[in-house]
N, C-alpha and C positions, 0 to 999 in steps of 0.2 A: 350230646356236646362232648368233646375230648376233655379228659381231666385237666390237661395242661393246654395253655393256649397253643396255637399252631406256630410253627417256625416262620421265619421270614425267609421264604423259599427264594427269592431273589438274591440274598445275602448267602445263602447256603450254597446256592447253586453256583455262584461267583467263586466262593472259596474252594468248592470242589473242581471247578474248571480251571482254576489258575493257579493251583498249587502244582508247582512243577520242578523239574531238577534244575537248581540254579547253581552254575559254576563260574562264568564269567562276570557275573554282576554281583558278587560278594563283596562288600565294603571291607577291605582288610584294614582299614584305619580306625574305624568306629569301635569302641568297646561295645561289648553286649553285658547287660546287667545279670549278675547271677541270680537275682531273684526271678527274672523272666525265664530263664531256662528252667528253674526249680518248678515255676508255675506251669510250663508246657509239659514237663515230665509228669506233675501231678494230673494233670487233665489225661495224659497219656495212660495213667494207671487205672482209669475207668474202662480202658478197652476189655472185650470179652477174652477170657483166657481159661484153659482146662482146670476145672474144679474150683475156679477163682483162687488158685493157689498163688498167683502173682510171683512166679518163679523167676523174675528178672531182676537185674542189677544195672545201674545206669553210671557208667565212668565218664565223669565230666572232666576235660583237660583245659585249663586256661592259664597255666603257668608257662610263660614263654620257653623256658627251657625243656620242659616235658612236650609242649607243642612242638618243638624243633625236633626232638627225637622221634615223636609219633609221625610227623610230617615227612620225616626222611625215610622212615620204614615204609610208608605208604608210597612214596615216590618210588622206592626200589621194586616193589611189587607191581607198579603200575606202567611207568614210562616206556620201558622196553617193549613190554608186550603190546601196549596200545599203539606204539610207533610202527610195530610190524603190521598191525591191522590197518593203520592208517595207509600205509604204502600199498597195501592190497586193494584198499576201497579206491584210493587214486587211480590205482592201475585198472580198475574195473569201471571207472568213470561214475562212482557212487558219490556224488557231491554231497547228500544230505547225511551219509553215513561218515565221510571223511570230515565234515564240519563237526559232528559229535566227537569224533575222535579226537579231533585237535582241541576241543572244549575239554575233554577228559584230561588231556595231558597238560592243559593250562592250569587246571585245578591242581593236578598231581605236583606240578613244580611249585605250588604255592600254598600247598596244604598247611605247612608250618606257620603261615603268616594269618590264618583264620582265626578270628578271635576265641572262637570256643570249638572245640571238638568233642562230639558225645559218642560214646561206644555203649550201646545197648548190649547186654549180654543175658544169655538164658542159662540158668543153673541146670546143667544137664544132670548131675548127680541126684539133685532134689526130684526132680522130674522123673528119673528112672526108677527111683524107690517108690514114687507114688504109682507109677505103672506097674510096679512089680518086677522090674528087670534089673537085677543086681548084677555088679560084676562077678564073672565066674570063669571057669575054664573054657566054656563055649561063648563067652563074650567079654573078652579081655579088656576093652576100652569102652568108655563112655560114648554112646551114639545118638545123635539127634534122631528123632522120630517125627512123622507128620504131625502129631499132635503138638509136639513142642514147637514146631515151626508156628503153628496155628496160634500158639499161645504168647508168642514174642512179637510177630510181624504186625498184627493189628496195632499193638502198643506203638510201634515204630512209626507207622503210618498215621496215627493221631497225633504223635508228636510232630510230626512235619505238618500236619493241618494247624496245630496250635502255634508252630512257629510263624506260619504264613499268616494266620490271623492277627498276629502281632507285629506285621510289617518287616519280619525277618525272612531270610531265605535259607535253603539247604538242599541237599541232595543225598539220596540213599546209596552209599559206596560200599561195595564189598571187597575190593581188589585186595586188600590186606588180609583177607582169609586165606590166601595162598601161603602165608606163613603166619598163622595164629600164634604159635609158640614165640615167635620174635616180639610180637606185640604185647603178649602176655608177661614176657620178661621187662619190657619197658615199664609197663602199668602195673605189674605185680598182680596180674589177673590169674586166679586159680586155673589149672588146666582142666578142670571140670566144668567150667563156664564156657559156653559157645558165643563166640563175639559175632552177633548177628549183622552188624552194620558199624560203619564210621560215618557219622553226620557231622559235616562241617556247619557251623551256625554262625550267621552275621547279618548285620544290616544289608539291605540292598541298594544299589545304585540306579540310576536313570528310570526313575518312574515306576509305574505299576505294571502288571503282566496281563496279558490277554490269553484266551484259550488257544491251545496249539491245534493244528489241523487233525482231523480224525477222520477215519473211514467210516462210512454208514454202519451204524450198530446192526441194522437189519441183515447186512453181509455176514455178521459173526453169530447170528442167532439161529440156533436149531430148536424146533418146537417138538418136544416129547421124544424123538427117536432120530438118529443120524441115518439116513439112506445114502449108501455110495451110488 
């Protein structure tokens, strides 16, 4: 017998198959409790990370003026770039891709109105010291390495699962990374912290979610060795 009772797989599977990118269905009017956001981050902190060093920080923005500044910076990094992609997808007849691009623009233009914005960061300086990779003539700047990404993105995904389990919605966005110094200036983030994502958090509108279409996993699985 297992030491712990088994999970309710129906509930777990529903959580895993219906946690998705929410852009158009974020409720911009209903506030989100700080306690709920903190609880989701607390759950995310149990994610696996290198040496259990927990070299992450979570910037939570709920002040309207700060949200306006963060949202405007995100909009500047997003709308023009995605509008160009949208035009190309429309010209190519890519209806599904165009729909997603329009959804991205929709959120970018309203990011400042989302009740809570969460920016998870990874402390690259601390990680570099742990890896023994200090700044020097041959390495003039702090650089993210694979193990560092692997130490922060599991926590980001766990946060998104926790958000979903509490009836909220979000989406993992990274467009602001095109100008991390500008966002760092707005939020006072040290330049040795990597801004892993910007996560808008809100209640959702129009009922529950259903699983999105997916290709058969058998088409993506290679057993033992890939043969050309």
